[in-house]
C-alpha positions in Angstrom: 58.6 27.5 -92.1 60.6 24.6 -93.4 62.1 24.5 -96.9 59.9 22.6 -99.5 60.7 19.6 -101.6 60.8 19.9 -105.4 57.4 18.3 -105.6 55.9 20.7 -103.1 57.5 23.6 -105.0 56.0 22.4 -108.2 52.6 22.3 -106.6 53.0 25.7 -105.1 53.9 27.1 -108.6 50.7 25.5 -110.1 48.3 26.6 -107.2 49.7 30.2 -107.5 49.3 30.3 -111.3 45.8 28.9 -111.1 44.6 31.4 -108.5 46.4 34.5 -110.1 44.8 33.6 -113.4 41.4 33.1 -111.9 41.6 36.5 -110.2 42.9 38.2 -113.3 42.0 36.1 -116.3 43.1 38.6 -119.0 46.5 39.3 -117.4 49.8 38.1 -118.8 52.3 36.7 -116.3 56.0 37.5 -116.9 58.8 35.4 -115.3 61.1 37.8 -113.3 63.3 35.4 -111.3 63.1 31.7 -110.3 59.6 31.1 -108.9 58.6 34.8 -109.2 56.1 36.0 -111.9 54.7 39.5 -112.3 51.6 40.7 -113.9 52.6 42.5 -117.1 50.5 45.6 -116.1 52.5 45.9 -112.9 55.9 45.9 -114.5 55.7 49.7 -114.9 56.1 49.9 -111.1 59.7 48.4 -111.5 60.6 51.6 -113.4 58.2 54.2 -111.9 58.6 53.3 -108.3 62.1 51.7 -108.0 62.4 51.8 -104.2 59.0 50.2 -103.7 59.8 47.5 -106.3 63.1 46.7 -104.7 61.5 46.5 -101.2 58.7 44.1 -102.5 61.3 41.9 -104.3 63.5 41.6 -101.3 60.4 40.7 -99.2 59.3 37.9 -101.5 62.8 36.5 -101.9 62.8 35.6 -98.2 59.8 33.4 -98.9 61.0 32.1 -102.3 64.2 31.0 -100.8 62.2 28.5 -98.7 60.4 26.9 -101.6 57.5 29.2 -102.2 56.1 30.5 -105.5 54.9 34.1 -106.1 52.7 35.8 -108.7 52.6 39.6 -108.2 49.2 40.8 -108.9 48.2 43.9 -110.9 48.0 47.2 -108.9 44.3 47.6 -108.2 42.5 50.0 -105.9 40.2 48.7 -103.2 36.7 49.8 -104.5 35.4 52.9 -102.7 38.8 53.6 -101.1 40.9 56.1 -103.1 44.6 55.4 -102.9 44.4 52.0 -101.1 45.6 49.0 -103.1 44.5 45.4 -103.0 47.0 42.5 -102.0 50.4 42.3 -103.5 50.6 38.7 -104.7 49.5 35.1 -104.7 51.9 33.0 -102.7 51.6 29.2 -102.7 48.0 29.5 -103.8 47.0 32.2 -101.2 46.4 35.8 -101.4 49.2 37.7 -99.6 49.9 41.3 -98.6 53.5 42.1 -97.6 54.7 44.9 -95.3 58.0 46.0 -93.8 57.8 47.3 -90.2 60.5 49.2 -88.4 58.6 50.7 -85.5 56.9 49.8 -82.3 54.0 47.3 -81.5 51.6 50.1 -82.3 53.1 50.4 -85.8 53.1 46.6 -86.2 49.3 46.5 -85.4 48.5 49.3 -87.8 50.5 47.8 -90.6 48.9 44.4 -89.9 45.4 46.0 -90.0 46.1 47.6 -93.4 47.6 44.4 -94.9 44.7 42.4 -93.6 42.2 44.7 -95.2 44.0 44.8 -98.4 43.9 41.0 -98.6 40.4 40.7 -97.5 39.3 43.1 -100.3 39.9 40.5 -102.9 37.7 38.0 -100.9 34.7 40.4 -101.2 34.9 40.5 -105.0 35.9 36.8 -105.7 33.9 33.8 -104.5 36.8 31.6 -105.5 39.1 32.9 -102.8 38.5 31.7 -99.3 41.5 33.0 -97.3 44.1 35.7 -97.3 47.4 36.1 -95.5 49.9 38.7 -94.3 53.7 38.7 -94.4 55.5 41.2 -92.3 59.3 41.8 -92.5 60.0 43.0 -89.0 63.1 45.3 -88.7 62.7 46.1 -85.1 63.7 44.2 -82.0 60.2 43.0 -80.8 60.0 39.6 -79.0 58.3 36.7 -80.5 55.7 36.6 -77.7 55.0 40.4 -78.2 54.5 40.0 -81.9 52.1 37.0 -81.4 50.2 38.7 -78.7 49.8 41.9 -80.8 48.6 40.1 -83.9 46.3 37.8 -81.9 44.7 41.0 -80.5 44.3 42.4 -84.0 42.5 39.3 -85.0 40.1 39.4 -82.2 36.6 39.6 -83.5 37.6 38.6 -87.1 36.7 35.2 -88.6 38.7 35.2 -91.8 41.0 32.2 -92.6 44.6 32.8 -93.5 48.1 32.9 -92.1 50.4 35.5 -90.5 54.1 35.0 -91.6 56.7 37.1 -89.8 60.4 37.5 -90.7 62.5 38.7 -87.7 65.3 40.7 -89.5 67.3 41.0 -86.3 67.8 37.1 -86.0 66.9 35.8 -89.5 64.0 33.6 -88.1 60.8 33.1 -90.1 57.6 32.1 -88.3 54.1 31.2 -89.6 50.8 30.8 -87.7 47.3 30.4 -89.0 44.9 33.2 -87.9 43.1 30.4 -86.0 46.1 29.5 -84.0 46.8 33.2 -83.1 43.1 33.8 -82.1 43.5 30.7 -79.9 46.1 32.4 -77.6 43.8 35.3 -76.6 43.1 34.8 -73.0 45.7 32.2 -72.4 48.3 33.7 -70.1 
């Protein structure tokens, strides 16, 4: 992902504000840091679950540093699934769920499936949303090809639109692929 121009950053802020407000029209948005807003109802997490809050903020700062704009959404359970939450935020006008992974390819696949489901849950309830994305901060030494292949396999048989963004902690590289691009590599070897 390349850094954004000031105009692209302004557009990302506006797209994110519009979608977050459409998803949660009665929510008040509180600026936390440059280009990061948080639903007022979610601010209790900052004090109640300090470690989770710090992890989420460190994840989003990786993306904000490259010109993105984020609106953290209210904590909301997925209907019919006790204890499972909807996506974390709106990033550049897209629903985004964030995860940190420090395990094997199997762990990566499991975390991606969960994040994918959390983002997709907002599609079911909101006709205004057409796609959802997943960001993973990878703290293990998996290769680029291994990660791409694993996520492509997880997307097999799924038709949703969105992006997979992966930050490789070991070398500081950030990559982004559309779900369609990743599905396209299945069978190409």
